[in-house]
DSSP file (Angstrom, degrees, kcal/mol; ACC not computed):
  #  RESIDUE AA STRUCTURE BP1 BP2  ACC     N-H-->O    O-->H-N    N-H-->O    O-->H-N    TCO  KAPPA ALPHA  PHI   PSI    X-CA   Y-CA   Z-CA
    1    1 A M              0   0    0      0, 0.0     2,-0.5     0, 0.0     0, 0.0   0.000 360.0 360.0 360.0 129.2  -27.2   -3.0  -33.5
    2    2 A V        -     0   0    0      1,-0.0     3,-0.0     3,-0.0     0, 0.0  -0.730 360.0-135.8 -86.2 125.9  -27.1   -6.8  -33.8
    3    3 A V        -     0   0    0     -2,-0.5    -1,-0.0     1,-0.1     2,-0.0  -0.696  26.4-116.0 -82.4 128.8  -26.7   -8.6  -30.5
    4    4 A P        -     0   0    0      0, 0.0     2,-0.6     0, 0.0     3,-0.1  -0.349  23.3-140.5 -65.4 146.3  -24.1  -11.4  -30.7
    5    5 A C     >  -     0   0    0      1,-0.1     4,-2.0    91,-0.1     5,-0.2  -0.937   4.9-155.1-111.7 119.2  -25.5  -14.9  -30.2
    6    6 A I  H  > S+     0   0    0     -2,-0.6     4,-2.0     1,-0.2    -1,-0.1   0.857  96.4  53.2 -61.0 -36.9  -23.3  -17.2  -28.1
    7    7 A F  H  > S+     0   0    0      2,-0.2     4,-2.0     1,-0.2    -1,-0.2   0.883 107.1  51.0 -68.7 -37.5  -24.9  -20.3  -29.8
    8    8 A C  H  > S+     0   0    0      1,-0.2     4,-2.0     2,-0.2    -1,-0.2   0.884 109.3  52.4 -62.6 -37.6  -24.1  -18.9  -33.3
    9    9 A E  H  X S+     0   0    0     -4,-2.0     4,-1.9     1,-0.2    -2,-0.2   0.897 106.8  52.1 -65.6 -39.0  -20.5  -18.4  -32.0
   10   10 A F  H  < S+     0   0    0     -4,-2.0     6,-0.3     1,-0.2    -2,-0.2   0.896 109.0  50.9 -62.9 -39.8  -20.4  -22.1  -30.9
   11   11 A I  H  < S+     0   0    0     -4,-2.0    -1,-0.2     1,-0.2    -2,-0.2   0.884 111.7  47.1 -66.2 -37.5  -21.6  -23.2  -34.4
   12   12 A E  H  < S+     0   0    0     -4,-2.0    -1,-0.2     1,-0.3    -2,-0.2   0.803 125.4  31.0 -72.0 -29.7  -18.8  -21.0  -36.0
   13   13 A A  S >< S+     0   0    0     -4,-1.9     3,-2.3    -5,-0.1    -1,-0.3  -0.620  71.1 171.6-128.0  70.3  -16.2  -22.4  -33.6
   14   14 A P  G >  S+     0   0    0      0, 0.0     3,-1.2     0, 0.0     5,-0.3   0.662  70.7  70.0 -61.0 -17.2  -17.3  -25.9  -32.8
   15   15 A T  G 3  S+     0   0    0      1,-0.2    -5,-0.1     3,-0.1    -4,-0.1   0.593  85.1  71.8 -75.6  -6.8  -14.1  -26.8  -30.9
   16   16 A S  G <  S+     0   0    0     -3,-2.3    -1,-0.2    -6,-0.3    -6,-0.1   0.583 103.2  38.9 -84.1  -9.4  -15.2  -24.4  -28.1
   17   17 A V  S <  S-     0   0    0     -3,-1.2     2,-1.3    -7,-0.2    14,-0.1  -0.952  93.5-100.5-136.5 156.8  -17.9  -26.8  -26.9
   18   18 A P        -     0   0    0      0, 0.0    12,-2.2     0, 0.0     2,-0.2  -0.638  44.2-157.1 -78.5  94.2  -18.3  -30.6  -26.5
   19   19 A V  E     +A   29   0A   0     -2,-1.3    10,-0.3    -5,-0.3     3,-0.1  -0.528  22.4 172.9 -75.1 132.5  -20.3  -31.4  -29.7
   20   20 A V  E     +     0   0A   0      8,-2.4     2,-0.3     1,-0.4     9,-0.2   0.569  67.2   7.9-113.5 -17.0  -22.2  -34.7  -29.5
   21   21 A H  E     +A   28   0A   0      7,-1.5     7,-2.6     2,-0.0    -1,-0.4  -0.954  61.2 164.4-162.9 141.9  -24.2  -34.5  -32.8
   22   22 A E  E     +A   27   0A   0     -2,-0.3     2,-0.2     5,-0.2     5,-0.2  -0.970   1.7 166.4-157.8 152.3  -24.3  -32.3  -35.9
   23   23 A D        -     0   0    0      3,-2.2    -2,-0.0    -2,-0.3    22,-0.0  -0.776  59.1 -71.4-144.9-168.1  -25.7  -32.4  -39.4
   24   24 A D  S    S+     0   0    0     -2,-0.2     3,-0.1     1,-0.2    21,-0.0   0.767 130.2  26.3 -62.4 -25.3  -26.2  -29.9  -42.2
   25   25 A H  S    S+     0   0    0     36,-0.1    20,-2.8    20,-0.1    21,-0.5   0.608 118.7  45.1-115.8 -16.3  -29.1  -28.2  -40.3
   26   26 A T  E     - B   0  44A   0     18,-0.3    -3,-2.2    19,-0.1     2,-0.3  -0.872  51.6-160.8-135.6 165.2  -28.6  -28.8  -36.6
   27   27 A F  E     -AB  22  43A   0     16,-2.4    16,-2.7    -2,-0.3     2,-0.4  -0.994   9.2-171.7-146.2 134.0  -25.9  -28.7  -33.9
   28   28 A A  E     +AB  21  42A   0     -7,-2.6    -8,-2.4    -2,-0.3    -7,-1.5  -0.998  10.9 163.3-136.8 134.5  -25.9  -30.4  -30.5
   29   29 A F  E     -AB  19  41A   0     12,-1.9    12,-3.0    -2,-0.4   -10,-0.2  -0.956  42.8 -86.8-145.6 160.6  -23.5  -30.0  -27.6
   30   30 A L  E     - B   0  40A   0    -12,-2.2    10,-0.3    -2,-0.3     2,-0.1  -0.464  48.2-112.4 -69.1 136.9  -23.3  -30.7  -23.9
   31   31 A S        -     0   0    0      8,-2.9     7,-0.1    -2,-0.2     8,-0.1  -0.440  11.3-144.4 -67.5 141.2  -24.6  -28.0  -21.6
   32   32 A N  S    S+     0   0    0      1,-0.3    -1,-0.1    -2,-0.1    -2,-0.0   0.502 102.4  42.7 -84.8  -2.3  -22.0  -26.2  -19.6
   33   33 A A  S    S-     0   0    0      6,-0.1    -1,-0.3     3,-0.0    -2,-0.1  -0.536  90.3-170.1-134.0  66.8  -24.6  -25.9  -16.8
   34   34 A P        -     0   0    0      0, 0.0     3,-0.1     0, 0.0    70,-0.0  -0.294  28.4-154.0 -71.1 141.0  -26.1  -29.4  -16.9
   35   35 A A  S    S-     0   0    0      1,-0.2     2,-0.3    -2,-0.0    69,-0.1   0.827  88.1  -4.7 -72.3 -33.4  -29.2  -30.3  -14.9
   36   36 A T  S >  S-     0   0    0     70,-0.0     3,-1.6    76,-0.0    -1,-0.2  -0.929 100.3 -66.8-148.2 169.0  -27.9  -33.9  -15.0
   37   37 A E  T 3  S+     0   0    0     -2,-0.3    40,-0.0     1,-0.2    -2,-0.0  -0.433 121.7  23.1 -61.1 130.7  -25.0  -35.8  -16.6
   38   38 A G  T 3  S+     0   0    0      1,-0.3     2,-0.4    -2,-0.1    -1,-0.2   0.566  77.5 164.0  91.1   9.3  -25.4  -35.9  -20.3
   39   39 A H    <   -     0   0    0     -3,-1.6    -8,-2.9    65,-0.1     2,-0.4  -0.492  18.9-169.7 -64.1 118.1  -27.7  -32.7  -20.6
   40   40 A V  E     -BC  30 103A   0     63,-2.5    63,-3.3    -2,-0.4     2,-0.5  -0.882  18.8-146.6-117.4 142.7  -27.5  -31.8  -24.3
   41   41 A L  E     -BC  29 102A   0    -12,-3.0   -12,-1.9    -2,-0.4     2,-0.5  -0.943  13.5-164.3-106.5 130.4  -28.7  -28.7  -26.2
   42   42 A V  E     +BC  28 101A   0     59,-2.5    59,-2.5    -2,-0.5   -14,-0.2  -0.962  18.4 162.8-116.3 127.4  -30.0  -29.2  -29.7
   43   43 A L  E     -B   27   0A   0    -16,-2.7   -16,-2.4    -2,-0.5     2,-0.2  -0.934  40.2 -99.8-142.6 160.8  -30.4  -26.1  -32.0
   44   44 A P  E     -B   26   0A   0      0, 0.0   -18,-0.3     0, 0.0     4,-0.2  -0.565  25.0-135.1 -77.7 146.4  -30.7  -25.2  -35.6
   45   45 A R  S    S+     0   0    0    -20,-2.8     2,-0.4    -2,-0.2   -19,-0.1   0.881  93.0  73.0 -65.4 -36.9  -27.5  -23.9  -37.4
   46   46 A R  S    S-     0   0    0    -21,-0.5     2,-0.1     1,-0.1   -21,-0.0  -0.677 100.3-108.3 -83.0 127.9  -29.6  -21.1  -38.9
   47   47 A H        +     0   0    0     -2,-0.4     2,-0.3    51,-0.1    -2,-0.1  -0.309  46.5 162.6 -60.6 130.8  -30.4  -18.5  -36.2
   48   48 A A        -     0   0    0     -4,-0.2    51,-3.9    51,-0.1     6,-0.1  -0.950  31.5-144.2-144.1 129.9  -34.0  -18.3  -35.0
   49   49 A E        -     0   0    0     -2,-0.3     2,-0.3    49,-0.3    40,-0.2   0.905  69.2 -27.2 -66.4 -43.5  -34.8  -16.6  -31.8
   50   50 A D  S >> S-     0   0    0     49,-0.1     3,-1.7    48,-0.1     4,-0.8  -0.875  78.8 -70.3-158.3-174.3  -37.6  -18.8  -30.5
   51   51 A L  T 34 S+     0   0    0      1,-0.3     3,-0.4    -2,-0.3     8,-0.1   0.821 126.0  56.8 -61.0 -32.6  -40.4  -21.1  -31.6
   52   52 A W  T 34 S+     0   0    0      1,-0.2    -1,-0.3    -4,-0.0    36,-0.0   0.593 112.1  41.4 -76.6  -9.4  -42.4  -18.2  -33.0
   53   53 A S  T <4 S+     0   0    0     -3,-1.7     2,-0.3     2,-0.1    -1,-0.2   0.433  95.7  89.0-118.1  -0.5  -39.6  -17.2  -35.3
   54   54 A I  S  < S-     0   0    0     -4,-0.8    -6,-0.1    -3,-0.4     2,-0.1  -0.753  78.8-115.9 -96.2 146.5  -38.4  -20.6  -36.6
   55   55 A S     >  -     0   0    0     -2,-0.3     4,-2.6     1,-0.1     5,-0.2  -0.358  23.2-115.8 -73.0 158.4  -39.9  -22.2  -39.6
   56   56 A A  H  > S+     0   0    0      1,-0.2     4,-2.4     2,-0.2     5,-0.2   0.890 117.6  52.8 -62.2 -38.3  -41.9  -25.4  -39.3
   57   57 A D  H  > S+     0   0    0      2,-0.2     4,-2.0     1,-0.2    -1,-0.2   0.914 109.7  46.9 -65.2 -42.2  -39.3  -27.1  -41.5
   58   58 A Q  H  > S+     0   0    0      2,-0.2     4,-2.2     1,-0.2    -2,-0.2   0.926 112.2  50.7 -62.5 -43.2  -36.4  -25.9  -39.3
   59   59 A A  H  X S+     0   0    0     -4,-2.6     4,-2.5     1,-0.2    -2,-0.2   0.898 109.0  51.5 -61.6 -40.4  -38.3  -27.0  -36.2
   60   60 A A  H  X S+     0   0    0     -4,-2.4     4,-2.1     1,-0.2    -1,-0.2   0.891 108.3  52.2 -63.9 -37.9  -38.9  -30.4  -37.7
   61   61 A G  H  X S+     0   0    0     -4,-2.0     4,-1.9     2,-0.2    -2,-0.2   0.901 109.4  49.3 -63.0 -40.9  -35.2  -30.7  -38.4
   62   62 A V  H  X S+     0   0    0     -4,-2.2     4,-2.6     1,-0.2    -2,-0.2   0.922 109.7  51.3 -63.6 -43.5  -34.3  -29.9  -34.8
   63   63 A M  H  X S+     0   0    0     -4,-2.5     4,-2.4     2,-0.2    -2,-0.2   0.864 106.2  55.0 -66.0 -34.0  -36.8  -32.5  -33.6
   64   64 A R  H  X S+     0   0    0     -4,-2.1     4,-1.9     2,-0.2    -1,-0.2   0.935 111.6  44.6 -61.6 -43.4  -35.3  -35.2  -35.8
   65   65 A S  H  X S+     0   0    0     -4,-1.9     4,-2.9     2,-0.2    -2,-0.2   0.880 109.0  55.9 -68.5 -36.1  -31.9  -34.4  -34.2
   66   66 A V  H  X S+     0   0    0     -4,-2.6     4,-2.9     2,-0.2    -1,-0.2   0.926 107.4  50.8 -57.8 -45.6  -33.5  -34.4  -30.7
   67   67 A H  H  X S+     0   0    0     -4,-2.4     4,-1.8     1,-0.2    -2,-0.2   0.913 112.0  46.2 -60.1 -43.7  -34.7  -37.9  -31.5
   68   68 A Q  H  X S+     0   0    0     -4,-1.9     4,-2.2     2,-0.2    -2,-0.2   0.905 113.1  48.7 -67.1 -41.0  -31.2  -39.0  -32.5
   69   69 A V  H  X S+     0   0    0     -4,-2.9     4,-3.0     1,-0.2     5,-0.2   0.903 108.8  54.4 -64.9 -39.5  -29.6  -37.4  -29.5
   70   70 A A  H  X S+     0   0    0     -4,-2.9     4,-2.4    -5,-0.2    -1,-0.2   0.900 109.1  48.3 -60.2 -39.7  -32.2  -39.0  -27.2
   71   71 A A  H  X S+     0   0    0     -4,-1.8     4,-2.6     2,-0.2    -1,-0.2   0.912 111.3  50.0 -65.9 -42.0  -31.3  -42.4  -28.7
   72   72 A L  H  X S+     0   0    0     -4,-2.2     4,-2.8     2,-0.2     5,-0.3   0.925 111.5  48.4 -60.4 -45.9  -27.6  -41.7  -28.2
   73   73 A V  H  X>S+     0   0    0     -4,-3.0     4,-2.5     1,-0.2     5,-0.7   0.916 112.7  48.5 -62.6 -43.6  -28.2  -40.7  -24.6
   74   74 A R  H  X5S+     0   0    0     -4,-2.4     4,-1.2    -5,-0.2    -2,-0.2   0.934 115.5  43.9 -62.3 -46.3  -30.3  -43.8  -23.9
   75   75 A R  H  <5S+     0   0    0     -4,-2.6    -2,-0.2    -5,-0.2    -1,-0.2   0.911 124.1  32.8 -66.3 -44.0  -27.7  -46.1  -25.5
   76   76 A Q  H  <5S+     0   0    0     -4,-2.8    -2,-0.2    -5,-0.2    -3,-0.2   0.843 131.6  25.9 -86.2 -35.2  -24.6  -44.5  -23.9
   77   77 A L  H  <5S-     0   0    0     -4,-2.5    -3,-0.2    -5,-0.3    -2,-0.1   0.628  82.4-146.3-108.0 -17.6  -25.9  -43.3  -20.5
   78   78 A E     << -     0   0    0     -4,-1.2    -4,-0.2    -5,-0.7    -3,-0.1   0.913  27.6-172.4  48.0  53.8  -28.8  -45.7  -19.8
   79   79 A P        -     0   0    0      0, 0.0    28,-0.2     0, 0.0    -1,-0.1  -0.224  33.4-123.1 -69.5 165.6  -30.9  -43.1  -17.9
   80   80 A D  S    S-     0   0    0     26,-1.8     2,-0.3     1,-0.1    27,-0.2   0.656  86.7 -20.5 -81.9 -16.6  -34.1  -44.1  -16.1
   81   81 A G  E     -D  106   0A   0     25,-1.7    25,-2.6     2,-0.0     2,-0.3  -0.930  63.4-119.7-169.2-170.8  -36.0  -41.4  -18.2
   82   82 A L  E     -D  105   0A   0     -2,-0.3     2,-0.4    23,-0.3    21,-0.0  -0.993  10.7-160.4-150.8 140.7  -35.7  -38.3  -20.3
   83   83 A T  E     -D  104   0A   0     21,-2.5    21,-3.0    -2,-0.3     2,-0.4  -0.991   6.4-158.9-123.9 134.3  -37.1  -34.8  -20.1
   84   84 A L  E     -D  103   0A   0     -2,-0.4     2,-0.4    19,-0.2    19,-0.2  -0.932  11.1-174.7-107.6 135.4  -37.3  -32.4  -23.1
   85   85 A L  E     +D  102   0A   0     17,-1.7    17,-3.2    -2,-0.4     2,-0.3  -0.990  11.3 177.0-128.7 139.7  -37.5  -28.6  -22.4
   86   86 A Q        -     0   0    0     -2,-0.4     2,-0.3    15,-0.2    15,-0.1  -0.894  14.9-166.6-142.0 110.2  -38.0  -25.9  -25.0
   87   87 A N        -     0   0    0     13,-0.4     2,-0.4    -2,-0.3    13,-0.3  -0.765   4.4-160.3-105.9 142.9  -38.3  -22.4  -23.5
   88   88 A N     >  -     0   0    0     -2,-0.3     4,-0.7     4,-0.3     6,-0.1  -0.976  52.8 -22.9-130.7 123.0  -39.5  -19.2  -25.3
   89   89 A R  T >4>S-     0   0    0     -2,-0.4     5,-2.2   -40,-0.2     3,-1.5   0.327  90.1 -68.9  64.6 162.3  -38.9  -15.6  -24.2
   90   90 A P  G >45S+     0   0    0      0, 0.0     3,-1.9     0, 0.0    -1,-0.2   0.863 134.0  55.3 -54.0 -40.7  -38.0  -14.5  -20.7
   91   91 A A  G 345S+     0   0    0      1,-0.3    -2,-0.2     2,-0.1     0, 0.0   0.775 108.0  50.4 -64.2 -24.2  -41.5  -15.3  -19.3
   92   92 A G  G <<5S-     0   0    0     -3,-1.5    -1,-0.3    -4,-0.7    -4,-0.3   0.173 125.5-102.9 -98.9  16.6  -41.1  -18.8  -20.7
   93   93 A W  T < 5 +     0   0    0     -3,-1.9     2,-0.3     1,-0.3    -2,-0.1   0.576  68.1 153.7  78.0  12.8  -37.6  -19.1  -18.9
   94   94 A Q      < +     0   0    0     -5,-2.2    -1,-0.3     1,-0.2     3,-0.1  -0.585  11.9 166.2 -73.1 131.5  -35.6  -18.6  -22.1
   95   95 A T        +     0   0    0     -2,-0.3     2,-0.5     1,-0.3    -1,-0.2   0.613  65.9  51.6-119.1 -22.2  -32.1  -17.2  -21.3
   96   96 A V  S    S-     0   0    0      2,-0.1     2,-1.6    -7,-0.1    -1,-0.3  -0.982  79.6-142.5-115.3 121.9  -30.2  -17.7  -24.6
   97   97 A F  S    S+     0   0    0     -2,-0.5     2,-0.4    -3,-0.1   -47,-0.1  -0.342  70.2  95.9 -92.7  59.1  -32.2  -16.3  -27.5
   98   98 A H  S    S-     0   0    0     -2,-1.6   -49,-0.3   -51,-0.1   -48,-0.1  -0.953  88.9-102.2-136.5 120.0  -31.5  -18.9  -30.2
   99   99 A F        +     0   0    0    -51,-3.9     2,-0.3    -2,-0.4   -49,-0.1  -0.087  57.9 157.0 -45.5 133.7  -34.1  -21.6  -30.4
  100  100 A H        -     0   0    0    -13,-0.3     2,-0.4   -57,-0.2   -13,-0.4  -0.987  35.7-138.0-159.6 155.6  -32.9  -24.8  -28.7
  101  101 A V  E     -C   42   0A   0    -59,-2.5   -59,-2.5    -2,-0.3     2,-0.5  -0.973  18.4-138.6-118.1 129.7  -34.3  -27.9  -27.1
  102  102 A H  E     -CD  41  85A   0    -17,-3.2   -17,-1.7    -2,-0.4     2,-0.7  -0.769  10.5-162.7 -85.0 127.0  -32.8  -29.3  -23.9
  103  103 A V  E     -CD  40  84A   0    -63,-3.3   -63,-2.5    -2,-0.5   -19,-0.2  -0.936  15.9-175.5-109.3 107.8  -32.4  -33.1  -23.8
  104  104 A I  E     - D   0  83A   0    -21,-3.0   -21,-2.5    -2,-0.7   -65,-0.1  -0.896  19.3-141.7-116.3 109.2  -32.1  -34.0  -20.2
  105  105 A P  E     - D   0  82A   0      0, 0.0     2,-0.4     0, 0.0   -23,-0.3  -0.415  22.8-145.3 -61.6 142.7  -31.3  -37.5  -19.1
  106  106 A R  E     - D   0  81A   0    -25,-2.6   -26,-1.8    -2,-0.1   -25,-1.7  -0.932  15.0-170.2-119.2 139.7  -33.3  -38.4  -15.9
  107  107 A Y    >   -     0   0    0     -2,-0.4     3,-2.4   -27,-0.2     4,-0.2  -0.955  35.0-115.7-126.4 143.9  -32.1  -40.6  -13.1
  108  108 A E  T 3  S+     0   0    0     -2,-0.4     3,-0.3     1,-0.3    -1,-0.1   0.796 116.7  35.8 -48.8 -36.0  -34.2  -41.8  -10.2
  109  109 A D  T 3  S+     0   0    0      1,-0.2    -1,-0.3     2,-0.1    -3,-0.0   0.008  79.9 116.0-110.2  27.8  -32.1  -39.9   -7.7
  110  110 A D  S <  S-     0   0    0     -3,-2.4    -1,-0.2     1,-0.1    -2,-0.1   0.621  72.6-132.2 -78.2 -10.7  -31.3  -36.8   -9.7
  111  111 A G        +     0   0    0     -3,-0.3     2,-0.2     1,-0.3    -1,-0.1   0.416  56.7 139.7  80.9  -3.7  -33.1  -34.4   -7.4
  112  112 A L        -     0   0    0    -77,-0.0     2,-0.4     1,-0.0    -1,-0.3  -0.495  36.9-154.2 -75.3 145.4  -35.0  -32.6  -10.1
  113  113 A R        -     0   0    0     -2,-0.2    -1,-0.0    -3,-0.1     0, 0.0  -0.939  23.5-104.5-125.1 144.1  -38.6  -31.7   -9.4
  114  114 A Y        -     0   0    0     -2,-0.4     4,-0.1     1,-0.1     0, 0.0  -0.492  30.4-162.1 -64.7 121.9  -41.6  -31.2  -11.7
  115  115 A P        +     0   0    0      0, 0.0    -1,-0.1     0, 0.0    -2,-0.0   0.577  56.7  88.5 -89.1  -8.3  -42.2  -27.4  -11.7
  116  116 A L  S    S-     0   0    0      1,-0.1    -2,-0.0     2,-0.0     0, 0.0  -0.549  86.2 -94.2 -93.5 154.3  -45.8  -27.2  -13.0
  117  117 A P        -     0   0    0      0, 0.0    -1,-0.1     0, 0.0     0, 0.0  -0.314  28.8-168.0 -61.7 147.0  -49.0  -27.3  -11.0
  118  118 A T        +     0   0    0      2,-0.1    -2,-0.0    -4,-0.1    -4,-0.0   0.381  55.4  99.9-117.6   0.8  -50.5  -30.8  -10.6
  119  119 A E  S    S-     0   0    0      1,-0.1     2,-0.0     0, 0.0     0, 0.0  -0.744  76.1-117.6 -88.3 133.4  -53.9  -29.8   -9.2
  120  120 A P        -     0   0    0      0, 0.0    -2,-0.1     0, 0.0    -1,-0.1  -0.338  24.2-131.1 -67.5 151.1  -56.8  -29.7  -11.7
  121  121 A V        -     0   0    0      1,-0.1     5,-0.1     2,-0.0     0, 0.0  -0.600  36.3 -82.5 -96.2 161.6  -58.6  -26.4  -12.4
  122  122 A P    >>  -     0   0    0      0, 0.0     4,-1.3     0, 0.0     3,-1.2  -0.297  40.2-115.5 -60.5 146.9  -62.4  -26.0  -12.4
  123  123 A P  H 3> S+     0   0    0      0, 0.0     4,-2.6     0, 0.0     5,-0.2   0.817 114.0  64.7 -52.6 -32.2  -64.1  -27.0  -15.6
  124  124 A E  H 3> S+     0   0    0      1,-0.2     4,-2.3     2,-0.2     5,-0.2   0.863  99.4  51.9 -62.3 -35.2  -65.2  -23.4  -16.2
  125  125 A A  H <> S+     0   0    0     -3,-1.2     4,-2.2     2,-0.2    -1,-0.2   0.899 110.8  47.3 -67.2 -40.5  -61.6  -22.3  -16.5
  126  126 A L  H  X S+     0   0    0     -4,-1.3     4,-2.7     2,-0.2    -2,-0.2   0.908 111.4  51.5 -64.8 -41.8  -60.9  -25.0  -19.1
  127  127 A H  H  X S+     0   0    0     -4,-2.6     4,-2.4     2,-0.2    -2,-0.2   0.907 110.6  48.4 -61.5 -43.5  -64.1  -24.0  -21.0
  128  128 A E  H  X S+     0   0    0     -4,-2.3     4,-2.0     2,-0.2    -2,-0.2   0.927 113.6  45.9 -65.3 -45.2  -63.0  -20.3  -21.0
  129  129 A A  H  X S+     0   0    0     -4,-2.2     4,-2.4     1,-0.2    -2,-0.2   0.913 112.0  52.5 -64.7 -40.9  -59.5  -21.1  -22.3
  130  130 A H  H  X S+     0   0    0     -4,-2.7     4,-1.9     1,-0.2    -2,-0.2   0.918 107.9  51.8 -59.6 -43.8  -61.0  -23.5  -24.9
  131  131 A G  H  X S+     0   0    0     -4,-2.4     4,-1.0     1,-0.2    -1,-0.2   0.897 110.2  47.8 -59.8 -41.9  -63.3  -20.7  -26.1
  132  132 A K  H  < S+     0   0    0     -4,-2.0     3,-0.3     1,-0.2    -1,-0.2   0.898 113.7  47.4 -66.3 -40.5  -60.4  -18.3  -26.5
  133  133 A L  H  < S+     0   0    0     -4,-2.4    -1,-0.2     1,-0.2    -2,-0.2   0.778 119.8  37.2 -72.3 -26.8  -58.3  -20.9  -28.4
  134  134 A T  H  < S+     0   0    0     -4,-1.9    -1,-0.2    -5,-0.2    -2,-0.2   0.428  84.0 121.4-108.9   1.0  -61.0  -21.9  -30.7
  135  135 A A     <  -     0   0    0     -4,-1.0     2,-0.4    -3,-0.3    -3,-0.0  -0.423  66.4-120.6 -65.0 134.7  -62.8  -18.6  -31.3
  136  136 A R        -     0   0    0     -2,-0.1     2,-0.4     1,-0.0    -1,-0.1  -0.647  25.4-149.4 -77.7 130.9  -62.8  -17.6  -35.0
  137  137 A R        -     0   0    0     -2,-0.4     2,-0.4     1,-0.0    -1,-0.0  -0.788  22.7-108.0 -98.0 142.1  -61.0  -14.3  -35.5
  138  138 A W        -     0   0    0     -2,-0.4     3,-0.1     3,-0.0    -1,-0.0  -0.575  37.3-176.7 -72.0 127.7  -62.2  -12.0  -38.4
  139  139 A D    >   -     0   0    0     -2,-0.4     3,-1.9     1,-0.1     4,-0.5  -0.962  19.6-156.4-128.2 111.0  -59.6  -12.0  -41.2
  140  140 A P  G >  S+     0   0    0      0, 0.0     3,-0.7     0, 0.0    -1,-0.1   0.772  94.7  59.7 -61.6 -22.8  -60.3   -9.7  -44.1
  141  141 A L  G 3  S+     0   0    0      1,-0.2    -3,-0.0    -3,-0.1     0, 0.0   0.690 101.2  55.0 -77.2 -15.6  -58.1  -11.8  -46.3
  142  142 A S  G <  S+     0   0    0     -3,-1.9    -1,-0.2     2,-0.1    -4,-0.0   0.511  80.9 105.4 -94.9  -3.5  -60.3  -14.9  -45.7
  143  143 A V  S <  S-     0   0    0     -3,-0.7    -5,-0.0    -4,-0.5     0, 0.0  -0.644  77.4-120.0 -78.1 125.1  -63.5  -13.2  -46.8
  144  144 A P        -     0   0    0      0, 0.0     3,-0.1     0, 0.0    -1,-0.1  -0.294  29.9-103.2 -66.0 148.9  -64.6  -14.5  -50.2
  145  145 A A        -     0   0    0      1,-0.1     3,-0.1     3,-0.0     2,-0.0  -0.374  46.2 -95.3 -65.2 148.2  -64.8  -11.9  -53.0
  146  146 A P        -     0   0    0      0, 0.0     2,-0.1     0, 0.0    -1,-0.1  -0.360  44.5-104.4 -66.3 147.2  -68.4  -11.0  -53.9
  147  147 A L        -     0   0    0     -3,-0.1     3,-0.0     1,-0.1     0, 0.0  -0.444  31.6-120.5 -69.5 141.9  -69.9  -12.9  -56.8
  148  148 A K        -     0   0    0     -2,-0.1    -1,-0.1     1,-0.1     2,-0.1  -0.637  33.0-107.3 -79.9 140.4  -70.1  -11.1  -60.1
  149  149 A P        -     0   0    0      0, 0.0     2,-0.2     0, 0.0    -1,-0.1  -0.391  34.9-112.1 -66.2 145.6  -73.6  -10.7  -61.5
  150  150 A L              0   0    0      1,-0.1    -3,-0.0    -2,-0.1     0, 0.0  -0.536 360.0 360.0 -75.8 143.6  -74.5  -12.9  -64.5
  151  151 A D              0   0    0     -2,-0.2    -1,-0.1     0, 0.0     0, 0.0   0.459 360.0 360.0 -80.2 360.0  -75.1  -11.1  -67.8
């Protein structure tokens, strides 16, 4: 059973949302639950559930549109700053499973607070994470074929 995607429905019926930008590959509209005035969602027209399922080319196209929307927001709303959010899967706070980037204008008095820890961790923790991220994994496809003996 295919689960309907609300964002795909918006793309099919663009008059149902306040569209602020679109091109052949992306679609951007105002959030109906904005963190601040001018909060825009930018997404690919072609469905991709999250960052791990979108192609690099599609993701690059979305980022080009994010850049254009950010310029539009800056020019029209003159915010004090800008926050980009891109969430993946429930543990990463994703609630609509169509890849999208939040473009959130920021204002000095908007009341939003930084949600991530700001205290540094011990160097050992960084070393351990670095080791996990840079460890070479065995890949049977990357092993060179044995050399043939010379006649």
